[in-house]
N, C-alpha and C positions, 0 to 999 in steps of 0.2 A: 503494500500500500503506500510506503514512503516513496518507492520510485514512481508510483502513479502520479501522487500528487506533485512530486518533483518535475515531472514531465508537464503536469497542468500549469504549474507556475513558471516553469521556464519558457513554454511556447504560447501560453493562452492567457496568463494573468499580468502580461507586460502592460506599462502605462499607455502606450499607443494604442493597444488593443481596447483597453477599456475607455480611453478618449474617443475612439471611434465608434464603440457601442453606445456611448452616452449622445454623442453627436447624430448618429443614425437615428436613434429613437427620438430625439427632438424633431428630426427631419422627418419621420414617419408621422408623428403626432401632427406636426405642421401641415403635412401634405393633406391628411384626411381633414383637418380643420378648415383649411382653404377650401376644399372640395365641397365641405357641409356649408359654411357660410356664402359661398358662391351659387348655393342651391342646386350643385351637382348630384348630391345624395338625396336630399328631400326638396323636390321641384316647388313645394309651397314656399319656401324662402326666397324664391325669384318674384313672387307677388309683392304687392305694396303692403303696408302694414295693416290697412284696412281689410284687404282681401286674405292676409294671413290670419287675422283675427275670425273673419268669417268661416274659413275653411276649418280651423281648429274647433268653432263651435259647433259646426255640422258634424265634424267627426267625433266630437265628444258625444254627441247624442245617438251616434249609430255604432261606436265601436262596442267590442266586448260580444258576449253571446247573442247570437242571432235569435231575436225573440218576435213574436207576432206584432208587437208594438212598433219595434224598430222598422219592420218591413212595411207595416202600414204607414208610419211616418214618411219613410223615404218615397213611397209610392205616391202619396198625396203631394209630396213636395216636388217631385218631379213633375206631376201633371199641373200642379198649379204654376211653376216657374216655366214649365214648358209651353203652356198656353200663352202665358205673358210674352215669352220669347218669340213664339212663331206668329202672334198676332201684332208684334212690336208695340206692345202697350206702355212700355217703359214705366216710369215710376209715377205715372198718371193717377193711380188710384192710392190716396195716402194710407188706406186702410191695409194695404198689403204688407205682410210682415217681410222684412229685409234684413239681412245679416251684414251685408257690407255696405248698404246705403245704395245699391244699385241693383236693381232686380235681374238685369242681363247677367251681371257679373255673379250674382248667386248662382244663376242657372248653370253657367260655365263652370264655376268651382264644384258645384255639386256633382256635375256628371263627370269632370275630370279626375278629382280627388277622392270621391266618395262613393258614387254609384257603381262606377265600373268594378271597383274593388269587391263592392258589397255583393253585387250580383254574381260575380265570379264565385265567391264563396257559397252563396245560396244555391247556385245551379250547379255546384261539383257533383253532387249526388246523382243528378240526372246524367251527367257526363259519364260517371262511373258505370251507371247501369247500361248505357249505349255501349260502351267499350266491353263490358262483360258479356253483354247479349250477343255482340259480334262475334267475339272470341268462342263464346259457347256453340254458336251455329257452325263455325269454322271447324271445331272439333270433329263433329259428326260428318262434315263433309271431306275432310282430309282422311278419316279413317275409311270412308268408303273408297277413297282412291289409294288405300295402303300407303299413305304418306305419314308414317307414324311420327316422324321428326316434326313435321309441321303441326301435327295433332299436339304434341307434346309441348311446343312453343305456345299454342294458343290455349292449352290447358293453364300454363303458368301465367299468361295473361289474365285469364279468367279468375283464377285464384288470388292473383296480386290485386287486381283492380276492383274485386267485388266489395260491396258494402262500404265503400268509401264516402265519406262526408267531411264537410267542414262546419263545425258548430259556432265559431268565432270569427268575427271580422277584425283585423287589424292592418292598417297600411303597411304594406311590406317593402317600401322604398329602402329603408335603412338595411335591412337584412339583406335584401338583393345586392346593394352595393358593398356590403362586407364581404359577400362570396365572390364578387368581380374584382375586388381590389388584391392586386399582386404586386404592388409597389415594394412592400416589404420583402418580397422575394429576391429582388435585385439586391436589396441591402443584406439579406442573408448570405447571398453567394459572395459578395463583398467581404463580409465579416469572415467567412468560411476560408476564403483565400488569405486573408491576412494572417490567420491563425495558424493555418495548416500548410501553405506553401512552403515555409521555411523549415519544416520538422526535419526532413533527412537531410537538408542542405547545412543545417547546423551541425549535424553529426559528422559531416565531412569537414567542416570548416574547424572543429575543435580536435580533429583526428580521434574522435571518440571511436569511429568505425575500425582503427587500428587495434584498439584496446578491446573492443567486442570480438575481433577475429580470433583471440587467444582462448575464447570460451564459447563452444556451441551452445551451451544451456543460457549463457548470458545474452548471446546474439538473438536467440530465439525469444527470450524473455523480453529483451529490449524492444523488439519489433510488436510484440503483444501489447505491451504497455504504451507504446507510441499510438498504436492503432485504437485502443481502447480510449485512451485520453482524447484522441481526435474526434472520435464518434460522440464522447461525451459532450465535447465541445459543440459539435455541431448540433446536437439535440438540444442543448441547453440554448444556442443562438436561436433555433426555430421555435422553441416554446416562448422565449423571451418576446419575439417580435409578434408571435400569435397572440400573446398576452397583451402587448402594447396595443395592437389592433383592436382586439375585442374590447379592452377598457376604453379606448378612445371613442369607439362607435357607441358604445353603451353610454357614455357619459355625455356625449354630444347629441345623440339621436334618442337614447332611451328605448332600446330593444323593446318591442311589445310582441306578444303572441309566440313566444319561444316554445310554448307548449303545444301549440298547433302542429298537425301532421305537415311534414315536408312539402306536400303537395298544395298546402295553402299558399305556398309562392308560385305565382303565375309561371315562372320560368322552369319549375318542376312540375308542371301539370300533368306530364306524362311519365313521371318518374316511376321506377318500379320499386322504389325503397318504401318501406312500411314503417317509418320511424318518425319522431318529432324533429323539429328544427334544431333543438339543442342537441339532441343525440347525434344529428349529421354535423353539427359544428365540432362536437368532440371527436367523431370518427375521422373528420376531415383532418384536424390537427395531428392526429396519429399518423395520417397518411402522409402528411408533409414531413414529420419526421423521418419516416422510412425513406422518402424520396432523398432528402438532404444527406441521411447516412451513405446512399448510394453515391451521391456526389462527392461526399467526403472521401469516402474509399478512392474513388477515381483520381481526387486531387493527391492523395499519398502516393499513388503509383506515379503520377506525373512529377510529385517532388523527389521521389527516389530515382526516377530516371533522368531528370533535368537538372536537378540540385538548385539552380539559381532561380530565385522568385520571378525574375523577369521573363526568362523563358517558361516557366510554368504558368505565368498568367497569360501569355500568348497562346500557349497551347490549351489552356482551360477555356478561353473565349471562343477557340475554334469548337471545341467538344461540346460546349453549350450551344453554340449555334446550330451545330449539326443535330444535337438532341432536341432542339426546339423545332427544327424543320421536320425531323422525323414525328414529333409528336402531332403535327398537323395531319398525318396520315392515318391516326389511331382510328378515327370513325370513318372506314372505308369497307366497300363492298368486297374488295380483293382482301383475300384471307392472309396473304404473306405481307402485304403492305400494312395491314391493320397491326399483325402481331410485332412487326419492326417498330411501328409507332407506339404501340402500347407499352413494350417493354423497355421503357427508359425512364428516368426519374422526373424529368421535366413534364412529360405527359402525367406521371401520377400527382405531382404538385398541383399542376392545373387540371384538377380532375373533374371539374363541374360538369363539363360535357358528357362524361361517361356516366352520370347519375340523372341527368335530365330526362332521357329517354330509355327505352327498353333496347339497348345496343347488345348484341352478342354475335358470337362465331361459332359456326357449326363444325364439329368433328366428328365424321363418321355419323354414328345413329344418336349422337347427343349434341347439345348446345350448351354453351358458357358464357356467361355474362362478361362483357369487355372490361367491366371494372375489376371483376375478380382476376381475369387473365392478367390485368396491369399489375395487381398487388402481387400476385404470384411470379409474374416475369421479373419485377424488380427485386423481390427475395432471393430469387436464382441468381440473378445480375449481382446482388450484394455477395452471395457466398463464392460465385466466380471470381470476382474481383479481389477477395480475401485470399483465395488460392493463388492468383496472379501475384499478388503482393508479396506473399510468404516466398512463392516460387523465384521472383526476381530477386529479392533479398538474398537468399540463399546462393543463387548463382553469381551474384555480384560480389559475394563475400568470399 
């Protein structure tokens, strides 16, 4: 354990690393805050002060559990304001209730920020029934055609999408923005590079490699400790920025409806997941840690081969660029392209598209979810990279 903590202190607890961590954390918070106050996260903030108050008032009257009273209220307001809007009556009738002081604006705000999301939640159970009915009809059809694989796929759809509903309405702009925000990924990559690129270079600069050559046990133990310390560092950096992201969004936007099912978010309407938004947030963090572990192992191999951080950095950029381009092939009909695209850490980190719809690949008489293939592929890739790391270390010594 002493060697482990020594390796952590030597490589990852340096002053410049801590300074960069603090600066990048502030930068991350600043970036999210600017997006928020510019209305890029919550578009209501792009409205004037009167309209913001009106939208918030209407939202307060409709958010939470979907009840008959809220449904009736929204329906009456849509009819009342819609009639005024269509007949261009304006504010001529002083007896009309207004939220913003302008009935035209009331109607626009109601339709844009309240009604669309409320009706999505209200009507989702009917959408679920329609999907389930189509899938159940397809099961019988494909069985008659002896196409048992397609029948199995439709059975999965029928079982997954049946009896779904949304019982609460909350605006989802903040949560959607949280899942779409990958700025911190860039900061994580830079931090990992700063911490891990010099790991093996320092060993050669201090001639520690010559000392390690005298002991096979020491050589193997040193490599294991460096690897474990690097993986812990990468995991900590990832968890740290995930925490910074979550806290910043939560404090600024006030996350609501996290106990709702994931399909309460319109972008996850067709998701095969049967979990809450909170559970998906937690699982996504774990997937990001796995992705960064693969990236850290790749960095260690580059550090071992190239020694100098400048060369490691150039190669790392090329590697990341290649991974990003390959990740764009992940959701493809071509099996080989999809496999290549799925089995890389960038695809796993930017995993949202894998869960938004029912994406799968067929192998023989079975089908497998692309999300599961990506997880399994990255675990296998991590094991392969560990074997390569130890193989190279043994050969170079």
